[in-house]
VOGU-3710 file (C-alpha; in Angstrom, 3 decimals, decimal comma):
1> mstgqvpldr> 0,495/23,256/10,473  0,389/26,417/8,382  0,911/24,595/5,070  -2,435/22,881/5,526  -4,477/26,096/5,654  -4,283/27,120/1,979  -6,170/24,833/-0,420  -4,235/23,422/-3,350  -5,529/24,945/-6,602  -4,836/24,064/-10,222
11> haldacflgp> -1,847/26,400/-10,482  -0,242/24,808/-7,422  -0,972/21,369/-8,883  1,014/22,386/-11,958  4,081/22,801/-9,730  3,782/19,311/-8,236  5,417/17,277/-11,030  8,241/17,518/-13,536  5,365/17,238/-16,014  4,429/15,029/-18,981
21> ygendtllek> 6,501/17,227/-21,293  9,173/18,132/-18,735  7,535/21,530/-18,322  9,071/22,072/-14,865  12,635/21,190/-15,838  13,932/24,600/-14,784  12,326/24,283/-11,362  13,778/20,807/-10,805  17,208/21,866/-12,068  17,268/24,916/-9,771
31> lvieflrdhv> 16,283/22,822/-6,756  18,831/20,069/-7,436  21,710/22,481/-8,040  20,792/24,658/-5,058  20,753/21,799/-2,611  23,748/19,979/-4,121  25,763/23,149/-3,600  24,341/23,423/-0,096  25,529/19,874/0,624  29,018/20,728/-0,646
41> ywrrnfhped> 29,139/23,821/1,569  28,122/21,647/4,519  31,099/19,367/3,831  33,488/22,292/3,519  32,325/23,828/6,770  32,945/20,694/8,804  36,385/21,490/10,266  37,424/23,919/7,533  40,909/23,951/9,049  41,526/20,481/7,573
51> ppaiptratq> 43,429/20,556/4,247  41,659/19,218/1,106  42,342/15,490/0,747  42,017/15,583/-3,052  44,487/18,065/-4,583  43,335/20,360/-7,400  46,037/18,903/-9,651  44,422/15,457/-9,395  42,084/16,279/-12,283  45,092/16,520/-14,595
61> hpsyqafear> 46,459/13,081/-13,819  46,031/10,494/-16,641  44,564/7,853/-14,298  41,998/10,363/-12,974  40,998/11,275/-16,529  40,803/7,629/-17,562  38,520/6,844/-14,632  36,313/9,846/-15,464  36,096/8,678/-19,066  35,059/5,163/-18,025
71> mrrelhalsa> 32,476/6,582/-15,650  31,036/8,888/-18,301  30,933/6,062/-20,840  28,962/3,793/-18,515  26,623/6,567/-17,438  25,931/7,477/-21,056  25,247/3,799/-21,762  22,884/3,667/-18,789  21,124/6,835/-19,912  20,676/5,412/-23,403
81> alkksvpfhs> 19,358/2,101/-22,058  16,895/3,870/-19,771  15,264/5,499/-22,797  13,584/2,116/-23,282  11,855/2,519/-19,915  8,105/2,748/-19,548  6,879/6,392/-19,816  5,042/6,435/-16,500  5,001/10,252/-16,626  2,751/10,454/-19,694
91> pryighmasd> -1,074/10,664/-19,732  -0,752/8,016/-22,443  0,378/5,574/-19,746  -2,687/4,012/-18,091  -1,270/0,586/-17,287  0,160/-0,406/-13,920  0,203/1,458/-10,598  2,854/4,007/-11,487  2,860/7,608/-12,642  4,915/10,779/-12,523
101> lllpglvaqm> 6,686/11,590/-9,246  5,853/14,470/-6,926  8,671/17,030/-6,984  8,728/17,635/-3,194  9,388/13,946/-2,524  11,699/13,430/-5,489  13,903/16,405/-4,613  13,857/15,544/-0,895  15,099/12,047/-1,711  17,800/13,317/-4,078
111> ltlpynpnnv> 18,819/15,959/-1,539  19,155/13,377/1,221  21,014/10,671/-0,720  24,524/12,218/-0,417  24,119/12,300/3,384  23,383/8,529/3,239  21,449/8,222/6,521  20,694/4,703/7,781  17,338/4,682/9,561  18,207/1,824/11,874
121> sedaapvtve> 18,662/4,299/14,744  19,249/7,967/15,482  22,980/7,276/15,854  23,122/6,579/12,116  20,342/8,964/11,076  19,674/11,668/13,663  17,396/13,624/11,302  15,604/11,144/9,073  14,676/8,627/11,787  12,496/11,254/13,414
131> mevraglqla> 11,087/12,131/9,987  10,092/8,491/9,487  8,335/8,301/12,843  6,516/11,555/12,128  5,558/10,319/8,664  3,960/7,329/10,379  1,919/9,730/12,533  0,897/11,675/9,422  -0,424/8,470/7,869  -2,148/7,498/11,127
141> rmfgyvddpt> -4,043/10,791/11,131  -5,104/10,210/7,517  -6,676/6,891/8,542  -8,439/8,214/11,646  -6,044/6,694/14,199  -4,895/8,625/17,278  -1,821/10,647/16,263  -1,017/12,382/19,572  2,293/10,940/20,907  1,424/12,011/24,444
151> rpdcafghlt> -1,436/9,508/24,545  -0,578/5,906/25,466  -2,865/4,577/22,703  -1,210/6,675/19,990  -0,697/4,919/16,681  2,722/4,026/15,269  3,845/3,694/11,691  7,088/3,064/9,859  8,247/2,772/6,271  9,103/-0,448/4,457
161> sggtlanyqa> 10,406/-1,349/1,027  6,809/-1,892/-0,070  3,400/-3,219/0,827  4,636/-6,805/0,849  6,965/-6,214/3,795  4,300/-4,115/5,536  1,918/-7,075/5,322  4,620/-9,289/6,850  4,896/-6,832/9,734  1,121/-7,009/10,240
171> lrlalalkaf> 1,321/-10,790/10,557  4,319/-10,615/12,858  2,726/-8,107/15,232  -0,642/-9,877/15,264  0,946/-13,216/16,178  3,123/-11,701/18,939  0,131/-9,996/20,517  -2,109/-13,051/20,217  0,403/-15,392/21,860  1,600/-13,100/24,665
181> pvalraarvp> -1,294/-13,747/27,102  -0,642/-17,485/26,727  2,987/-16,921/27,748  1,879/-15,020/30,853  -0,280/-17,983/31,855  2,554/-20,433/31,297  4,913/-18,351/33,437  2,251/-18,212/36,201  2,431/-14,439/36,460  0,403/-13,304/39,508
191> lelpdddwaa> -2,065/-11,190/37,531  -5,732/-11,740/36,725  -5,421/-13,934/33,630  -7,853/-15,836/31,371  -8,990/-19,228/32,652  -7,432/-21,317/29,881  -5,161/-21,076/26,849  -8,073/-20,841/24,383  -9,431/-17,773/26,184  -5,950/-16,282/26,478
201> fnlgrdgaia> -5,271/-16,838/22,764  -8,573/-15,166/21,854  -8,557/-12,036/23,981  -8,504/-9,893/20,872  -6,322/-6,854/20,266  -7,822/-4,570/22,904  -7,896/-7,265/25,590  -4,323/-8,333/24,897  -3,048/-4,732/24,933  -4,851/-4,076/28,225
211> lldrwhawlg> -3,170/-7,162/29,702  0,195/-6,035/28,331  -0,361/-2,683/30,051  -1,110/-4,386/33,383  2,019/-6,522/33,002  4,211/-3,461/32,486  2,565/-1,612/35,380  3,071/-4,599/37,678  6,721/-4,934/36,669  7,177/-1,303/37,630
221> tlaprerrlw> 6,235/-2,120/41,217  8,982/-4,763/41,604  12,580/-4,457/42,704  15,072/-4,663/39,807  16,222/-8,219/40,566  12,675/-9,569/40,876  11,623/-7,681/37,757  14,431/-9,271/35,716  13,436/-12,719/37,051  9,829/-12,373/35,887
231> qtlvqaerle> 10,882/-10,938/32,536  13,133/-13,954/32,004  10,385/-16,406/32,962  7,863/-14,865/30,558  10,395/-14,517/27,755  11,142/-18,248/27,999  7,443/-19,013/27,370  6,895/-16,629/24,478  6,214/-17,953/21,012  9,073/-15,831/19,662
241> hlglvdffar> 11,478/-17,737/21,914  10,022/-21,241/21,603  9,123/-21,176/17,920  5,824/-22,293/16,435  6,510/-26,022/16,745  7,374/-26,046/20,444  4,770/-23,421/21,374  1,876/-25,454/19,952  3,392/-28,837/20,875  3,112/-27,776/24,523
251> rprlqapkvl> -0,581/-26,997/23,909  -1,989/-29,846/21,821  -5,552/-28,557/22,224  -4,610/-25,181/20,742  -4,376/-24,976/16,955  -2,207/-22,604/14,927  -4,304/-19,601/13,845  -5,726/-18,916/10,393  -5,755/-15,734/8,345  -8,986/-14,998/6,484
261> apvtahysws> -8,601/-12,841/3,373  -10,574/-12,180/0,171  -9,724/-14,154/-2,938  -8,412/-10,941/-4,508  -5,812/-10,496/-1,745  -2,262/-9,804/-2,901  0,063/-12,792/-3,175  2,215/-11,289/-0,430  -0,191/-12,863/2,073  0,700/-16,319/0,829
271> kgmkllglgr> 4,400/-15,454/0,976  4,016/-13,981/4,453  2,300/-17,079/5,841  5,153/-19,196/4,549  7,847/-16,886/5,925  6,183/-16,707/9,335  6,100/-20,502/9,516  2,312/-20,768/9,711  2,140/-22,178/6,196  0,001/-21,469/3,151
281> aqlellpecg> -2,638/-23,942/4,365  -3,505/-21,523/7,179  -4,466/-18,798/4,707  -8,141/-19,164/3,809  -9,263/-17,144/0,800  -12,905/-16,140/0,908  -15,221/-15,600/-2,069  -16,368/-12,187/-3,193  -19,607/-10,612/-4,293  -19,383/-7,823/-6,839
291> mrldidalhd> -15,594/-7,833/-6,556  -15,751/-7,093/-2,839  -15,283/-9,438/0,111  -18,500/-11,369/0,727  -19,385/-10,512/4,325  -21,749/-13,492/4,560  -18,877/-15,769/3,573  -16,701/-14,143/6,252  -19,371/-14,732/8,908  -19,749/-18,352/7,790
301> alerclrerq> -15,991/-18,902/8,036  -15,801/-17,295/11,481  -18,714/-19,321/12,825  -17,084/-22,499/11,510  -13,800/-21,523/13,197  -15,653/-20,952/16,467  -17,364/-24,369/16,263  -14,098/-26,121/15,447  -12,122/-24,091/18,006  -9,911/-22,869/15,189
311> pvllavavlg> -8,194/-19,603/16,209  -8,104/-16,701/13,740  -5,115/-14,387/13,607  -6,366/-11,721/11,208  -9,299/-10,915/8,998  -7,960/-8,941/6,029  -9,881/-6,377/3,994  -8,491/-4,798/0,827  -8,884/-1,085/0,212  -8,360/-0,906/-3,529
321> tteygtvdpv> -7,526/-4,305/-4,961  -4,457/-4,563/-7,171  -6,529/-6,076/-9,971  -9,727/-4,021/-9,901  -9,323/-1,120/-7,471  -12,401/-2,266/-5,575  -12,945/-1,520/-1,870  -13,887/-4,269/0,586  -16,532/-3,583/3,283  -14,101/-2,646/6,057
331> dgvvaaraam> -17,040/-1,640/8,247  -18,523/-5,121/7,880  -15,224/-6,776/8,858  -14,944/-4,531/11,942  -18,512/-5,420/12,928  -17,768/-9,137/12,476  -14,767/-8,796/14,800  -16,965/-7,292/17,532  -19,647/-9,964/17,084  -17,183/-12,858/17,287
341> qahglgfgvh> -15,293/-11,337/20,217  -18,541/-11,479/22,176  -18,537/-15,254/21,572  -14,905/-15,678/22,636  -13,210/-15,668/19,212  -10,806/-12,729/19,152  -8,738/-11,648/16,159  -7,299/-8,543/14,539  -8,519/-6,616/11,504  -5,884/-5,559/8,996
351> vdaawggyla> -6,542/-3,428/5,929  -4,306/-3,865/2,911  -4,568/-0,333/1,537  -1,345/-0,509/-0,472  -3,223/0,929/-3,453  -6,177/2,862/-2,069  -4,740/4,246/1,156  -4,097/7,783/-0,079  -7,685/8,020/-1,326  -8,441/8,497/2,378
361> tlfrnpdgsl> -7,298/12,112/1,950  -10,580/12,755/0,102  -12,448/11,754/3,270  -10,478/13,876/5,773  -10,733/17,516/6,861  -7,542/19,394/7,806  -8,305/18,770/11,496  -8,416/15,010/10,855  -12,197/14,709/11,166  -14,234/12,600/8,757
371> rtrdevgagf> -16,177/14,267/5,955  -19,753/13,234/5,199  -20,580/11,345/2,043  -22,255/14,425/0,571  -19,171/16,513/1,287  -16,852/13,965/-0,314  -19,160/13,487/-3,301  -19,475/17,167/-4,238  -18,413/17,488/-7,871  -18,411/13,747/-8,586
381> arfpqpevha> -21,112/11,936/-10,521  -21,138/8,737/-8,480  -18,153/8,659/-6,099  -18,186/7,601/-3,363  -20,881/4,960/-3,269  -22,422/4,592/0,234  -20,568/1,331/0,859  -17,250/2,930/-0,159  -17,755/5,855/2,222  -18,672/3,421/5,004
391> afaalgatds> -15,465/1,453/4,363  -13,242/4,533/4,610  -15,140/5,765/7,663  -14,349/2,487/9,450  -10,570/2,660/8,959  -10,033/4,232/12,380  -11,553/1,151/14,058  -9,191/-1,340/12,393  -6,010/-2,640/14,031  -3,386/-2,070/11,360
401> itvdphklgy> -3,061/-0,804/7,791  -0,645/-1,218/4,895  -0,212/1,707/2,492  2,264/2,403/-0,306  3,527/5,986/-0,684  5,195/4,786/-3,880  1,792/4,134/-5,444  -0,894/6,788/-4,935  1,615/8,824/-2,922  3,513/9,471/-6,202
411> lpygagafvc> 6,904/8,829/-4,603  9,929/6,839/-5,814  10,169/3,103/-5,112  10,499/1,659/-2,554  8,401/3,352/0,013  5,705/1,236/1,598  4,359/1,767/5,098  2,877/-0,157/8,015  0,674/1,622/10,562  -0,816/0,090/13,722
421> rdqramalla> -3,638/1,665/15,701  -2,114/1,254/19,173  1,648/1,553/19,525  1,750/-0,272/22,869  1,688/-3,590/21,042  5,007/-2,757/19,351  6,859/-3,490/22,614  6,399/-7,198/21,838  8,539/-6,874/18,694  11,484/-5,097/20,305
431> eeadyvfdga> 14,973/-6,525/19,726  18,182/-5,383/21,339  21,615/-5,022/19,778  24,274/-3,508/22,015  26,287/-2,082/19,124  23,242/-0,133/17,860  21,058/0,570/20,909  22,271/1,687/24,311  19,780/-0,417/26,273  18,503/2,439/28,430
441> aapdymaryr> 14,751/2,769/28,876  13,231/5,190/26,361  11,366/7,904/28,276  8,817/8,953/25,661  7,296/8,109/22,282  9,777/9,899/20,016  12,803/8,762/22,010  11,599/5,163/21,940  11,018/4,985/18,195  14,202/6,779/17,246
451> rlgqfipegs> 15,659/3,304/17,881  13,662/2,205/14,862  15,658/-0,927/14,089  14,431/-2,545/17,308  10,861/-2,699/16,018  10,971/-3,201/12,243  11,798/-6,234/10,050  14,730/-4,522/8,350  18,088/-3,605/9,772  19,748/-1,021/7,569
461> ksgaaaaavy> 17,292/1,080/5,595  17,399/4,274/3,577  16,702/7,518/5,373  16,307/9,232/2,002  12,968/7,500/1,436  11,777/8,724/4,844  12,777/12,271/3,958  10,817/11,998/0,706  7,638/10,813/2,427  7,810/13,299/5,285
471> vmhqvlpldh> 8,554/16,333/3,110  5,847/15,389/0,623  3,314/15,172/3,473  4,491/18,549/4,792  4,112/20,244/1,414  0,835/18,451/0,667  -0,914/17,713/3,990  -3,060/14,595/3,934  -6,516/16,137/3,721  -9,023/16,908/0,987
481> lnfgqlprqt> -7,890/20,529/0,556  -4,291/19,618/-0,170  -3,092/16,155/-1,176  -6,695/15,131/-1,803  -6,801/17,346/-4,882  -4,589/14,796/-6,658  -6,806/11,715/-6,195  -9,789/13,975/-6,868  -8,504/14,603/-10,393  -7,945/10,903/-10,985
491> vlaaeafadr> -11,343/9,799/-9,646  -12,953/12,373/-11,949  -10,944/10,799/-14,764  -12,188/7,341/-13,747  -15,795/8,502/-13,932  -15,156/10,062/-17,338  -13,442/6,853/-18,463  -16,395/4,696/-17,408  -18,830/7,012/-19,223  -16,679/7,070/-22,366
501> aqvfatevad> -16,483/3,266/-22,279  -20,261/3,116/-22,755  -19,952/5,287/-25,865  -17,117/3,062/-27,084  -19,290/-0,032/-26,625  -21,903/1,495/-28,920  -19,284/2,541/-31,477  -17,861/-0,986/-31,876  -21,098/-2,915/-31,310  -21,098/-4,208/-34,894
511> vahacvpfap> -17,798/-6,060/-34,362  -17,420/-6,548/-30,587  -19,201/-6,477/-27,264  -17,611/-4,250/-24,627  -18,440/-3,220/-21,071  -17,011/-1,970/-17,812  -17,671/-5,188/-15,857  -18,249/-3,384/-12,547  -18,473/0,269/-11,550  -15,119/1,578/-10,297
521> dsnlvclaln> -14,697/2,191/-6,571  -11,522/4,198/-7,102  -9,356/5,371/-9,998  -8,786/1,959/-11,558  -11,203/0,906/-14,330  -11,408/-2,391/-16,206  -12,831/-3,050/-19,673  -14,071/-6,428/-20,919  -14,249/-7,223/-24,650  -15,527/-10,091/-26,778
531> pagnrdagaa> -15,689/-10,384/-30,586  -19,272/-10,318/-31,837  -20,704/-13,789/-32,346  -18,171/-15,498/-30,085  -19,547/-17,510/-27,145  -16,296/-19,007/-25,852  -14,509/-17,327/-22,921  -11,159/-18,724/-24,020  -11,472/-17,145/-27,468  -12,475/-13,808/-25,886
541> safvrrlhee> -9,384/-13,948/-23,674  -7,159/-14,705/-26,639  -8,530/-11,662/-28,466  -7,844/-9,346/-25,486  -4,316/-10,738/-25,210  -3,717/-9,834/-28,868  -5,021/-6,356/-28,160  -2,778/-6,070/-25,111  0,272/-6,844/-27,235  -0,258/-3,402/-28,750
551> lrcdprqplq> -0,582/-1,806/-25,297  2,398/-3,333/-23,527  5,979/-2,139/-23,369  8,202/-3,766/-25,992  11,909/-2,895/-25,511  12,590/-4,187/-29,036  10,688/-1,266/-30,560  11,143/2,508/-30,299  9,009/3,875/-27,505  7,442/6,479/-29,786
561> lkeffgsitt> 5,700/3,779/-31,849  3,350/3,091/-28,967  0,207/5,212/-28,823  -0,907/4,107/-25,344  0,187/1,739/-22,592  -2,246/-0,494/-20,709  -2,314/-3,679/-18,678  -4,493/-6,759/-18,253  -5,991/-8,817/-15,471  -8,548/-11,620/-15,281
571> lraeamgede> -12,111/-12,123/-14,109  -12,542/-15,239/-11,999  -15,794/-16,924/-11,083  -14,871/-17,048/-7,384  -14,244/-13,289/-7,357  -17,498/-12,372/-9,073  -20,206/-14,575/-7,631  -22,786/-16,378/-9,750  -25,105/-13,405/-10,270  -22,292/-11,098/-11,384
581> lariattlgl> -20,884/-13,839/-13,588  -24,224/-14,290/-15,351  -24,654/-10,536/-15,810  -21,202/-9,997/-17,325  -21,460/-13,084/-19,540  -24,834/-11,926/-20,877  -23,534/-8,420/-21,602  -20,563/-9,827/-23,505  -22,546/-12,516/-25,326  -20,586/-15,329/-23,680
591> dssgfdgerl> -21,689/-18,714/-22,428  -21,381/-18,388/-18,637  -20,852/-22,129/-18,290  -17,582/-21,646/-20,139  -16,227/-19,758/-17,139  -15,994/-22,952/-15,116  -12,270/-23,080/-14,382  -11,641/-20,414/-17,034  -10,309/-16,919/-16,360  -11,548/-14,168/-18,650
601> vilrhtlmnp> -8,764/-11,773/-19,610  -9,788/-8,110/-19,498  -8,044/-4,763/-19,955  -7,074/-2,905/-16,768  -6,492/0,846/-16,651  -4,819/2,661/-13,755  -5,786/6,329/-14,004  -3,143/8,016/-11,847  -2,040/10,845/-14,108  -3,766/14,118/-13,121
611> ylldgengis> -3,542/15,381/-16,707  -5,707/12,744/-18,376  -8,337/15,459/-18,683  -6,177/18,353/-19,900  -8,393/21,408/-19,476  -5,531/23,774/-20,330  -5,281/22,469/-23,901  -8,797/21,108/-24,283  -7,455/17,557/-24,663  -9,008/14,388/-23,299
621> yidryfefla> -6,510/11,557/-23,394  -9,429/9,323/-22,470  -11,189/10,205/-25,735  -7,945/9,682/-27,631  -7,444/6,296/-25,999  -10,891/5,026/-26,943  -10,477/6,312/-30,504  -7,203/4,384/-30,703  -8,790/1,303/-29,118  -11,717/1,341/-31,551
631> trvrallapa> -9,301/1,487/-34,470  -7,264/-1,445/-33,181  -10,334/-3,562/-32,341  -11,631/-3,127/-35,887  -8,224/-3,829/-37,395  -7,764/-7,045/-35,408  -11,272/-8,261/-36,211  -11,275/-7,221/-39,878  -10,012/-10,618/-41,178  -12,742/-12,417/-39,241
641> vraa> -15,405/-10,012/-40,514  -14,270/-10,479/-44,137  -14,233/-14,239/-43,701  -17,802/-14,192/-42,382
//
């Protein structure tokens, strides 16, 4: 598209946001007023022969004026209360995964809200349903999936309220696809099928989709009455019809499948296993090495599952953990899938890229091709490490991905997304509702997915969020020349932050030990601290909690009293590995044995704001933050120093 041909420069970047100081208020005001008026004209031009339903004299009526007064009073109260909100827009906010909002998406959402489209189907949202489907294709291209709707193996993506629901959809689709070949066997469909239920349950994604294709092709050769008969027979044997209990009760030698995920996986995986009916016990959390999934541990778990004939539903990799921003070895997980498939243990690979998904724009050319590590790394000091580049390069070989436009996409909540590599599997999730869908066969890709509610977990859903995502992607195409300029600024800030942290450690060395516990993979950097002379991990955690009290939002105090906003997380032995644990403990002067069962609280900094390094004014908010932090560390430790 033409918008992708001109690289985004600094001046264009300055037009992307309302701005930390509201610098683009005139631009936002012009856009809102222009398109509000346009909406009003649209209303007036729909059958202009109809008389106005609300007379002009209505504004003079006492009850009208009383209602307006009540409305204004409550809106003023809301506006006043919202002044206690967290200032996500400011470079002084480096806490959780939130920042300023991109104007194209913000205005598109505001523009669309009065039209109130419901993206359950094109009948309720003839414009924004197609935008949502196309936004899914935009995301698919960013990840290296096929994004050509004319190809049968084209990807498919849709929006959700957030990454949590997208992860549920990954589980739901994986289970439907895994169980379908078993249903074909039970219905005795006259196709070439696996020899037993174990083999059928472990065909893997590609094998199951190929079988699904053959099933549909065979149905197409039958007369309508015979086709309906076979569809009914297979439907009666499907897991979705029988339920988990009956499906596995009929196959006592077939166990319910497990999900293998790193110990840093988001808690939505636990919730999803419970909601799906598999149960939390079927979620196995694997240890990490250097804050990334331990591939050796994954291989050990898979080999044990093969020996015990324990099916595996998904192996999950995290692309930018919520706690540390680290990137799991996606390439290693993909390789493990291929190795185990050769031994008859098939499963899917899902990537939870809720946080790091949009970093993929740094790795993509405008034509969708992958950039080399040297090309991506130009201008950075260390990013991307070879293992990080390898992980992003492997995304196109995974089976499904979660990503959150409302995180590194800089869009309003809630806008998560689920993307699967091969849309043919989505047929297994289709529902029918006569009052929403007409039941006729959809002839092509776009026509099929305009009936979005058939395939997604939600029913009614906002079309305004879809408009925001689609328009943002149109204005800022998902490649390194355009959208990628945003994460580029923040990764540069992360490198500067890590370097400045080393200077900070030297500055406060007389009163505290400080270190970045592990090099950042993305734009999220942690900082560990321990008062000098302290050996106890619990005491170190207590000190960081006291420090965090001065970095967290406190609605009881005026917002302006806060210099900076930050967040905390914890280091856990199972997420570090013994070698990393010993290294970090030594650097901080802690007794590593004290970590047994203990979580070390550390500061966590999400560097999303592109103005942390303000070249226009010669300001580094990173320098200012560490100056503030040094002052507070010394102030909190002063009583202890005097006592000593």
